[in-house]
Every structure is written in C-alpha cells, then in structure tokens.
C-alpha positions as CSV (number, residue, x, y, z in Angstrom):
1,M,37.3,-28.7,3.6
2,T,34.8,-28.6,1.2
3,I,33.2,-25.6,0.6
4,D,29.5,-25.7,-1.1
5,Y,26.9,-23.1,-1.2
6,K,25.0,-24.3,2.0
7,S,28.5,-23.0,3.9
8,A,28.4,-20.0,2.2
9,G,25.1,-18.9,3.6
10,V,22.4,-20.5,0.3
11,N,20.4,-23.6,1.2
12,L,18.7,-24.6,-2.1
13,K,16.6,-27.0,-0.1
14,A,14.7,-24.0,1.7
15,G,13.9,-22.6,-1.7
16,E,12.4,-25.7,-2.8
17,N,10.5,-26.1,-0.1
18,T,9.6,-22.8,-0.2
19,V,8.1,-22.8,-3.7
20,D,6.1,-26.1,-2.3
21,L,4.7,-24.4,0.5
22,I,3.9,-21.2,-1.5
23,K,2.7,-22.3,-5.1
24,D,-0.8,-23.3,-4.0
25,L,-1.2,-20.0,-2.3
26,A,-0.9,-18.3,-5.6
27,K,-2.6,-20.5,-7.7
28,S,-6.1,-20.2,-5.6
29,T,-5.5,-16.2,-6.9
30,F,-5.8,-17.7,-10.7
31,N,-8.0,-16.3,-12.9
32,E,-8.9,-17.5,-16.5
33,N,-6.4,-14.9,-17.9
34,C,-3.6,-17.0,-16.2
35,I,-2.1,-19.5,-18.5
36,T,0.9,-20.9,-16.8
37,G,1.5,-22.1,-13.2
38,I,4.1,-21.4,-10.7
39,G,8.0,-22.5,-11.7
40,H,8.3,-21.2,-15.3
41,F,10.6,-18.6,-16.1
42,G,8.0,-15.7,-17.5
43,A,4.8,-15.6,-16.2
44,F,1.7,-15.4,-18.6
45,Y,-1.4,-13.3,-18.8
46,E,-3.3,-13.2,-21.1
47,L,-4.8,-9.6,-21.8
48,D,-8.8,-9.5,-23.3
49,F,-9.2,-5.9,-24.1
50,S,-12.4,-6.2,-26.0
51,E,-14.1,-4.0,-23.5
52,Y,-11.8,-1.1,-24.1
53,K,-10.9,1.3,-27.2
54,S,-8.3,2.8,-26.2
55,P,-6.7,0.3,-23.3
56,V,-3.5,2.3,-21.6
57,L,-1.5,-0.1,-19.5
58,V,-0.4,1.6,-15.9
59,S,2.3,0.0,-13.7
60,S,3.5,0.5,-10.2
61,V,6.6,-1.1,-8.5
62,D,6.9,-0.2,-4.3
63,G,8.2,-1.3,-1.1
64,V,7.2,-1.8,2.4
65,G,10.0,0.1,3.5
66,T,10.9,0.2,7.5
67,K,7.1,-1.1,8.4
68,L,9.0,-4.5,8.1
69,M,11.6,-4.2,11.0
70,V,8.3,-3.7,13.1
71,A,6.8,-7.3,11.7
72,I,10.5,-8.8,12.4
73,M,10.1,-7.5,16.0
74,M,6.3,-8.8,17.0
75,D,7.7,-12.2,14.6
76,K,4.6,-11.3,13.0
77,H,4.7,-11.5,8.9
78,D,1.2,-12.0,6.9
79,T,0.6,-8.8,7.0
80,V,3.6,-6.9,5.4
81,G,2.1,-8.9,2.5
82,Q,-1.2,-7.5,2.5
83,D,0.3,-4.0,2.6
84,L,2.6,-4.1,-0.1
85,V,-0.4,-5.0,-2.2
86,N,-2.7,-3.1,-1.1
87,H,-0.2,0.1,-1.5
88,C,0.5,-0.9,-5.0
89,I,-3.2,-1.1,-5.7
90,D,-4.2,2.4,-4.4
91,D,-1.3,3.2,-6.4
92,I,-2.6,3.0,-9.8
93,A,-6.4,2.9,-9.2
94,V,-5.9,6.9,-8.5
95,G,-5.3,6.9,-12.0
96,G,-8.5,5.2,-12.8
97,A,-6.8,1.6,-13.7
98,K,-8.0,-1.8,-13.0
99,P,-5.6,-4.2,-11.4
100,L,-4.8,-7.1,-13.8
101,Y,-2.2,-8.8,-12.0
102,F,0.6,-8.8,-9.1
103,M,4.6,-9.8,-8.8
104,D,6.5,-10.0,-5.6
105,Y,10.3,-9.7,-4.7
106,M,11.4,-11.4,-1.3
107,A,15.3,-11.4,-0.3
108,F,16.0,-12.8,3.3
109,G,19.5,-13.1,5.2
110,K,18.5,-16.7,6.0
111,L,15.6,-17.9,4.0
112,D,12.6,-19.7,6.1
113,P,10.1,-21.8,3.8
114,N,7.6,-21.1,7.1
115,K,8.2,-17.1,6.8
116,A,8.1,-16.6,3.6
117,A,4.6,-18.9,3.1
118,S,3.1,-16.3,5.8
119,I,4.4,-13.2,3.8
120,V,2.8,-14.8,0.4
121,S,-0.9,-15.8,2.5
122,G,-0.8,-12.1,2.7
123,F,0.2,-11.5,-0.7
124,A,-2.7,-14.0,-1.8
125,K,-5.2,-12.7,0.7
126,A,-5.3,-8.9,-1.0
127,C,-5.0,-10.3,-4.2
128,K,-8.0,-12.4,-3.8
129,E,-9.8,-9.2,-2.0
130,N,-9.1,-7.1,-5.1
131,N,-10.0,-9.6,-7.9
132,M,-6.0,-9.8,-9.2
133,A,-3.9,-12.4,-9.8
134,L,-0.7,-13.5,-8.0
135,I,1.0,-14.8,-11.1
136,G,4.8,-15.1,-10.1
137,G,7.6,-13.7,-8.1
138,E,11.4,-14.3,-7.0
139,T,12.9,-15.5,-3.3
140,A,16.2,-14.9,-2.8
141,E,18.5,-15.9,-0.2
142,M,21.2,-13.2,0.4
143,P,23.9,-13.9,3.3
144,G,25.9,-10.9,4.0
145,M,23.5,-8.4,2.2
146,Y,20.8,-9.0,4.9
147,S,21.1,-10.4,9.4
148,V,20.0,-14.1,9.7
149,N,16.0,-12.3,10.7
150,D,16.1,-9.6,8.1
151,Y,14.6,-9.7,4.6
152,D,12.9,-7.3,2.5
153,L,10.2,-7.1,-0.2
154,S,8.6,-4.9,-3.1
155,G,6.0,-5.8,-5.7
156,T,4.9,-4.8,-9.1
157,I,1.8,-4.3,-10.6
158,V,0.3,-3.7,-14.1
159,G,-3.4,-2.9,-14.3
160,V,-5.6,-1.1,-17.5
161,V,-7.7,1.7,-18.0
162,E,-9.2,3.3,-21.0
163,K,-7.4,6.3,-21.9
164,E,-9.9,8.8,-22.1
165,K,-11.0,7.6,-18.5
166,A,-7.7,8.1,-17.1
167,I,-7.8,10.0,-13.9
168,D,-4.3,12.6,-14.4
169,G,-5.4,15.9,-12.1
170,K,-5.6,17.6,-16.1
171,K,-9.2,18.8,-14.9
172,V,-8.3,20.5,-11.5
173,E,-9.1,23.7,-11.4
174,S,-9.5,26.5,-9.2
175,G,-12.7,26.5,-6.3
176,D,-12.6,22.9,-6.0
177,I,-12.9,20.7,-2.8
178,L,-10.8,18.2,-1.2
179,I,-12.6,15.4,0.5
180,G,-10.4,13.5,2.6
181,F,-11.0,9.2,3.6
182,D,-9.8,8.1,6.5
183,S,-6.8,5.8,6.8
184,N,-5.7,3.0,9.3
185,G,-2.7,4.7,10.6
186,L,0.6,4.7,9.1
187,H,0.1,2.4,6.1
188,T,3.6,1.6,5.1
189,N,5.2,5.5,5.3
190,G,7.3,7.3,8.4
191,Y,8.2,4.3,10.2
192,S,11.5,5.3,10.5
193,L,10.7,8.4,12.1
194,A,8.2,6.2,14.3
195,R,10.6,3.8,15.1
196,K,13.1,6.2,16.1
197,V,10.6,8.0,18.4
198,L,9.1,5.0,20.3
199,F,11.2,1.8,20.4
200,P,14.0,3.7,22.9
201,K,10.8,4.3,25.6
202,F,8.1,1.7,24.4
203,N,8.0,-2.2,23.5
204,V,6.6,-3.4,20.6
205,N,3.9,-5.2,23.1
206,D,3.5,-2.7,25.4
207,K,-0.3,-1.1,25.9
208,V,-0.6,2.7,26.0
209,D,-3.9,4.8,27.3
210,G,-5.8,5.7,24.3
211,L,-4.5,2.7,22.0
212,Q,-6.7,-0.4,21.1
213,L,-4.1,-2.4,20.6
214,S,-0.5,-3.1,21.4
215,I,2.1,-0.6,20.2
216,G,3.3,-3.2,17.6
217,E,-0.1,-4.2,16.8
218,E,-1.2,-0.7,16.0
219,L,1.6,0.0,13.6
220,L,0.8,-3.2,11.7
221,R,-2.2,-2.1,10.9
222,I,-3.2,-2.9,7.4
223,H,-2.6,-0.3,4.5
224,K,-6.1,0.1,3.2
225,S,-7.1,-0.7,-0.4
226,Y,-9.2,1.9,-1.4
227,L,-10.3,0.2,-4.8
228,T,-13.9,-0.4,-4.2
229,L,-14.4,3.4,-3.2
230,I,-12.5,4.6,-5.9
231,T,-14.2,2.5,-8.3
232,E,-17.7,3.2,-7.2
233,L,-16.8,7.1,-7.1
234,K,-15.4,7.1,-10.3
235,E,-18.3,5.7,-11.7
236,N,-20.8,7.9,-10.6
237,V,-18.9,11.2,-10.3
238,D,-16.9,13.2,-12.4
239,I,-13.4,12.8,-10.2
240,H,-11.2,15.5,-11.2
241,A,-8.5,13.9,-9.2
242,F,-7.5,11.5,-6.6
243,S,-4.5,11.6,-4.3
244,H,-2.8,8.1,-2.6
245,I,-1.3,9.8,0.8
246,T,2.2,8.2,1.4
247,G,5.5,9.6,1.7
248,G,5.3,13.2,1.4
249,G,2.3,13.7,3.2
250,I,-1.2,15.3,2.2
251,I,0.3,18.3,0.6
252,G,3.6,16.2,-1.1
253,N,1.3,13.9,-2.6
254,T,-1.5,15.7,-3.4
255,K,0.2,18.4,-5.5
256,R,1.7,15.4,-8.1
257,V,-1.7,16.2,-9.4
258,V,-2.8,19.5,-9.3
259,P,-1.5,21.9,-12.2
260,K,1.3,24.1,-10.8
261,K,-0.5,27.3,-11.0
262,L,-3.3,26.1,-8.5
263,S,-2.3,25.7,-4.5
264,I,-3.7,23.9,-2.2
265,D,-5.6,25.1,0.9
266,I,-5.8,22.1,4.1
267,D,-7.6,23.0,6.8
268,W,-5.7,21.1,9.2
269,T,-8.4,21.3,11.5
270,S,-11.0,19.3,9.9
271,W,-10.5,16.2,11.3
272,E,-8.7,14.3,14.3
273,M,-5.2,12.4,14.3
274,Q,-5.4,9.3,15.7
275,P,-3.9,8.5,18.9
276,I,-0.8,6.6,17.1
277,F,0.0,9.7,15.5
278,R,-0.7,11.7,18.5
279,L,1.7,9.3,20.4
280,I,4.4,9.7,18.3
281,Q,4.0,13.2,17.8
282,E,4.0,13.9,21.7
283,T,7.0,11.3,22.6
284,G,9.2,12.4,20.2
285,N,8.2,16.6,20.7
286,I,7.6,16.6,16.5
287,S,6.3,19.8,15.3
288,D,3.4,20.2,13.5
289,D,5.0,20.9,10.0
290,E,7.5,17.5,10.4
291,M,4.0,15.5,11.2
292,R,2.6,16.9,8.0
293,D,5.7,16.3,5.7
294,V,5.8,12.5,6.8
295,F,2.7,11.0,7.4
296,N,-0.8,10.8,6.1
297,T,-1.9,12.2,10.3
298,G,-5.2,9.8,9.4
299,I,-5.9,10.8,6.0
300,G,-5.3,7.9,3.4
301,L,-6.9,8.9,-0.1
302,I,-7.9,12.6,-1.1
303,S,-10.7,13.4,-3.8
304,I,-10.5,16.6,-5.8
305,V,-14.0,17.2,-6.9
306,N,-16.0,20.3,-8.3
307,T,-18.3,22.2,-5.5
308,K,-21.3,20.3,-6.7
309,D,-20.0,16.8,-6.8
310,V,-19.5,16.8,-3.4
311,E,-22.4,15.4,-1.3
312,K,-22.3,12.3,-3.8
313,V,-18.6,12.0,-2.9
314,L,-20.0,11.6,0.9
315,E,-22.9,10.0,0.6
316,I,-21.0,7.2,-1.5
317,A,-18.0,6.8,1.3
318,K,-21.2,6.4,4.0
319,N,-22.5,4.0,2.3
320,Q,-19.0,2.0,2.0
321,N,-18.3,2.3,6.0
322,Q,-15.7,4.9,4.9
323,N,-15.2,8.2,7.2
324,A,-14.8,11.2,5.1
325,R,-15.3,14.6,5.3
326,V,-14.3,17.9,3.6
327,I,-10.6,19.3,4.4
328,G,-9.4,21.8,2.1
329,K,-10.0,23.4,-1.7
330,I,-8.2,24.2,-4.7
331,K,-7.1,28.3,-4.7
C-alpha cells in the first residue's frame, strides 16, 4: 500500500482550491500601499509616514475563542471573520492607532475550500468597512490536531499612531467620568461559560421569549468595530483613556488604563443587561460578580474623560447612532 500526504489527512489540492477562492476576496481590500499580490512568502506593504512627526507602530494579535464552536454548530462561517477583524481593530484603536493592515491564520481539521472562503469573506468585509488591507495569511490543514469539522482562527493587525497622540491612560485622574457604549451582545468573550449553561437545555435554533433571534443567531451577533466612533472622539475631545471590554469584563479591562493609585467606581444600575445576558445568568444561576468578571454585560467600549467633556462625548455618540451613558467615575 502506497502512503501519501492525502492518505495522512492533508489534501494539497484543497489548499490550492482555497487560495483560488480567497485571493480575489483579499485583493478587494488592497490599496495603493499594497505592492504584492497573494501568494508570496511575505506580504509587502509600503508605509507613508509623511503626515507623522514621530510615527509609532501598534500591533495586536487575537482569536475568536470558542465562539467558533457556535459557528460550527450553526454551519455559518461568514460572521466570525468579521468578529476577528473588528476585535483586533478595537484593540489598537483604543490606543489611538489607525489600522493599516491585517493578516489571518486559519487551521482546519479537514480543509473545506468553501468554508474557508466564507470565513475570508468576513475578513474582507470588515477590512473594507474599516478602510484596511487584508494583505496575507496562512491556511493549515491539521488532521489529528483538530476534529474533521473543527477549525481555529487568529489574526494580526498593524496600525500607526503619532507618538504624542497615543492614548495610554496617563492622563486619567480622580474625578474623571466613565462613559459606556453599547456592545452587540457577547462580542468574542465568555462563550465557554455561555455554551456550558445554554446548550444542555437549548438548541442553537431555539427561539426564546425576549430574544429577537434564535439563540445561535444571538450568540453570533458580530463584534462591533468602534473605529469610527473612536476616531471622531479623539479628534474632538481630550480623551484620557479608552477601554475595549473583552475577556475580564469592565473592571478587568479598564484597570489596564487606570493608574494603580486610583480606583474605578461603576454604577451597575446605569444600564440594563441585554436579554441574551439575562438568559445566560438565569439559566445558569450565575452570580452578578461572575457575570461582570466574564462578560461585557452590554458595554463594549468605555471612554474616560474630564467632567466638562461628558456632554460632548454623548452628543458625538448620538450623532453616530451609538447608545451611550455615564456608567461610573474614577476615584
């Protein structure tokens, strides 16, 4: 018996077909800074820093976590690509950075070119919406590491900020106000707990009173990109800090940009949790403290500003159809 790579679980032809399907999606995000096509050993991006005095590159890498398991259960794969791009964008935008380009990594138990293309269509959609290039990536088929239907994603983003305009929390002081902006559900965190609680009792296609969509569709709501909002706020307001609310909740993330000598006082009654969070909490009999540690509980982004700038921030948010409210202060 002859043994080859395909019999070991890796289909080179599927890899070639995948590249054929996704290269045009990636190219649709290219701009004048992209000087090579898809398929080279490295991706080339020409930097124009003429508008910067002291440019600083800002990078981040992240994944989607076990939200992917919900996508697999739903057999819906176009939204998780948007999740990954938007999560990475928010991570650098809160530091004041403008996104330049994005690169992805996809690993499959068994490579399905159409599934891969669906994921990349999400990457491309989010990149175009945020005026950023998808310049390259890697697709791996890893039988034995992943089950046949399983896959994992990660993404790397690179942006730039003027050194003097970087937002790092050094301006935060006692008396500052925290303004919270609505999330679009769980975003990309807390899914291991959510799945453990919900899926012994429910199916992803179940409709539950209080939810607009099925449970699966609610869990697959796309992680918001706050780039446009952040850009307008930093151009018009003296922002002391931004906090992107991901794993670790509001306190766990916001304390990363607050000096250690200060504390964060949150008014947990200042907003109402979205129905999907209430369903998770009630179904799992989860304590308030655990919910606040694990989930964003409805707040995806926080800005920290001086009291005099609160109304300006709320006005900008309203003009962008973003729900916002004061949720706490710095002590």
